[in-house]
TIRO-2110 file (N, C-alpha, C; in Angstrom, 1 decimal):
// TIRO-2110
81.9, 42.8, -33.8, N, 1, A
83.2, 42.2, -33.6, CA, 1, A
83.5, 41.5, -35.0, C, 1, A
84.7, 41.8, -35.4, N, 2, A
85.2, 41.2, -36.6, CA, 2, A
85.7, 39.8, -36.4, C, 2, A
85.5, 38.9, -37.3, N, 3, A
86.1, 37.6, -37.2, CA, 3, A
87.3, 37.4, -38.1, C, 3, A
88.1, 36.5, -37.7, N, 4, A
89.3, 36.2, -38.5, CA, 4, A
89.3, 34.8, -39.0, C, 4, A
89.8, 34.6, -40.2, N, 5, A
90.0, 33.3, -40.7, CA, 5, A
91.4, 33.0, -40.9, C, 5, A
91.8, 31.8, -40.7, N, 6, A
93.2, 31.3, -40.9, CA, 6, A
93.2, 30.3, -42.0, C, 6, A
94.1, 30.4, -42.9, N, 7, A
94.2, 29.4, -44.0, CA, 7, A
95.5, 28.7, -43.7, C, 7, A
95.4, 27.4, -43.7, N, 8, A
96.6, 26.5, -43.5, CA, 8, A
96.9, 25.8, -44.8, C, 8, A
98.0, 26.0, -45.4, N, 9, A
98.4, 25.3, -46.6, CA, 9, A
99.2, 24.1, -46.3, C, 9, A
98.7, 22.9, -46.7, N, 10, A
99.3, 21.7, -46.4, CA, 10, A
100.5, 21.4, -47.2, C, 10, A
100.6, 21.9, -48.4, N, 11, A
101.7, 21.6, -49.3, CA, 11, A
102.2, 22.9, -49.9, C, 11, A
103.4, 22.8, -50.4, N, 12, A
104.0, 24.0, -51.0, CA, 12, A
103.7, 24.2, -52.4, C, 12, A
102.4, 24.0, -52.8, N, 13, A
102.0, 24.1, -54.2, CA, 13, A
101.4, 25.5, -54.3, C, 13, A
101.6, 26.1, -55.5, N, 14, A
101.0, 27.5, -55.7, CA, 14, A
99.5, 27.3, -55.7, C, 14, A
98.8, 28.4, -55.3, N, 15, A
97.3, 28.4, -55.4, CA, 15, A
96.9, 28.6, -56.8, C, 15, A
95.8, 28.0, -57.2, N, 16, A
95.3, 28.2, -58.5, CA, 16, A
94.0, 29.0, -58.4, C, 16, A
93.4, 29.3, -59.6, N, 17, A
92.2, 30.1, -59.6, CA, 17, A
91.0, 29.5, -58.8, C, 17, A
90.9, 28.1, -58.9, N, 18, A
89.9, 27.5, -58.1, CA, 18, A
90.1, 27.6, -56.6, C, 18, A
91.3, 27.6, -56.1, N, 19, A
91.6, 27.8, -54.7, CA, 19, A
91.3, 29.2, -54.3, C, 19, A
91.6, 30.2, -55.1, N, 20, A
91.3, 31.5, -54.8, CA, 20, A
89.8, 31.8, -54.8, C, 20, A
89.1, 31.2, -55.7, N, 21, A
87.7, 31.4, -55.7, CA, 21, A
87.0, 30.9, -54.5, C, 21, A
87.5, 29.8, -53.9, N, 22, A
87.0, 29.2, -52.7, CA, 22, A
87.2, 30.1, -51.5, C, 22, A
88.2, 30.9, -51.6, N, 23, A
88.5, 31.8, -50.5, CA, 23, A
87.7, 33.1, -50.5, C, 23, A
87.0, 33.4, -51.6, N, 24, A
86.2, 34.7, -51.7, CA, 24, A
85.1, 34.6, -50.6, C, 24, A
84.9, 35.8, -50.0, N, 25, A
83.9, 35.9, -49.0, CA, 25, A
82.6, 36.2, -49.6, C, 25, A
81.5, 35.6, -49.0, N, 26, A
80.2, 35.9, -49.5, CA, 26, A
79.8, 37.3, -49.0, C, 26, A
78.7, 37.8, -49.6, N, 27, A
78.2, 39.1, -49.2, CA, 27, A
77.8, 39.0, -47.7, C, 27, A
78.0, 40.1, -47.0, N, 28, A
77.6, 40.2, -45.6, CA, 28, A
76.1, 40.4, -45.6, C, 28, A
75.5, 40.0, -44.5, N, 29, A
74.1, 40.1, -44.3, CA, 29, A
73.8, 41.6, -44.0, C, 29, A
72.6, 42.1, -44.5, N, 30, A
72.2, 43.4, -44.2, CA, 30, A
71.5, 43.4, -42.8, C, 30, A
71.3, 44.6, -42.3, N, 31, A
70.6, 44.7, -41.0, CA, 31, A
69.2, 44.1, -41.1, C, 31, A
68.5, 44.4, -42.3, N, 32, A
67.2, 43.9, -42.5, CA, 32, A
67.1, 42.3, -42.5, C, 32, A
68.1, 41.7, -43.1, N, 33, A
68.2, 40.3, -43.2, CA, 33, A
68.4, 39.7, -41.8, C, 33, A
69.3, 40.3, -41.0, N, 34, A
69.6, 39.9, -39.7, CA, 34, A
68.3, 40.0, -38.8, C, 34, A
67.6, 41.1, -38.9, N, 35, A
66.4, 41.3, -38.1, CA, 35, A
65.3, 40.3, -38.5, C, 35, A
65.2, 40.0, -39.8, N, 36, A
64.2, 38.9, -40.2, CA, 36, A
64.6, 37.6, -39.6, C, 36, A
65.9, 37.3, -39.6, N, 37, A
66.4, 36.0, -39.0, CA, 37, A
66.0, 35.9, -37.6, C, 37, A
66.3, 37.0, -36.8, N, 38, A
66.0, 37.0, -35.4, CA, 38, A
64.5, 36.8, -35.2, C, 38, A
63.7, 37.5, -36.0, N, 39, A
62.2, 37.3, -35.9, CA, 39, A
61.8, 35.9, -36.1, C, 39, A
62.4, 35.2, -37.1, N, 40, A
62.0, 33.8, -37.4, CA, 40, A
62.5, 32.9, -36.3, C, 40, A
63.6, 33.2, -35.7, N, 41, A
64.2, 32.2, -34.8, CA, 41, A
64.0, 32.6, -33.3, C, 41, A
63.3, 33.7, -33.0, N, 42, A
63.3, 34.1, -31.6, CA, 42, A
62.6, 33.2, -30.7, C, 42, A
61.7, 32.3, -31.2, N, 43, A
61.1, 31.3, -30.3, CA, 43, A
62.0, 30.2, -29.9, C, 43, A
63.1, 30.1, -30.6, N, 44, A
64.1, 29.0, -30.2, CA, 44, A
65.1, 29.5, -29.2, C, 44, A
65.2, 30.8, -29.0, N, 45, A
66.2, 31.3, -28.0, CA, 45, A
65.7, 31.1, -26.6, C, 45, A
66.7, 30.8, -25.7, N, 46, A
66.3, 30.6, -24.3, CA, 46, A
67.3, 31.5, -23.5, C, 46, A
66.9, 31.8, -22.3, N, 47, A
67.8, 32.7, -21.4, CA, 47, A
68.9, 31.9, -20.9, C, 47, A
69.9, 32.6, -20.4, N, 48, A
71.1, 31.9, -19.8, CA, 48, A
70.7, 31.1, -18.6, C, 48, A
69.7, 31.7, -17.8, N, 49, A
69.3, 31.0, -16.7, CA, 49, A
68.6, 29.7, -17.0, C, 49, A
67.7, 29.7, -18.1, N, 50, A
67.1, 28.5, -18.5, CA, 50, A
68.1, 27.5, -19.1, C, 50, A
69.1, 27.9, -19.8, N, 51, A
70.1, 27.0, -20.3, CA, 51, A
70.8, 26.3, -19.1, C, 51, A
71.2, 27.1, -18.1, N, 52, A
71.9, 26.6, -17.0, CA, 52, A
71.0, 25.6, -16.2, C, 52, A
69.8, 25.9, -16.1, N, 53, A
68.8, 25.0, -15.4, CA, 53, A
68.7, 23.7, -16.2, C, 53, A
68.6, 23.7, -17.5, N, 54, A
68.5, 22.5, -18.3, CA, 54, A
69.8, 21.7, -18.2, C, 54, A
70.9, 22.3, -18.0, N, 55, A
72.2, 21.6, -18.0, CA, 55, A
72.7, 21.3, -16.6, C, 55, A
71.9, 21.7, -15.6, N, 56, A
72.2, 21.4, -14.2, CA, 56, A
73.4, 22.3, -13.7, C, 56, A
73.5, 23.5, -14.2, N, 57, A
74.6, 24.4, -13.9, CA, 57, A
74.1, 25.4, -12.9, C, 57, A
74.8, 25.7, -11.8, N, 58, A
74.3, 26.7, -10.9, CA, 58, A
75.1, 28.0, -11.2, C, 58, A
74.4, 29.1, -11.3, N, 59, A
75.0, 30.4, -11.7, CA, 59, A
75.3, 31.2, -10.4, C, 59, A
END
C-alpha cells in the first residue's frame, strides 16, 4: 500500500533549497532489511486476541 504525504504551507513565501531538501524522501527499505527488522522485533508482536484481552475488548 502506498502512503501519501500532505504538505501544508503556512505562509505565501516561496520555498527555498533548505525547504526542498527537507522534503526529499529517504531510500526505501529493502526486503532483506524489512525481514531483519521483523526477526529482531518478532518477540514484541502479540496477536489481536491477546491485544483485545489486555485491553478488555471482546471480539
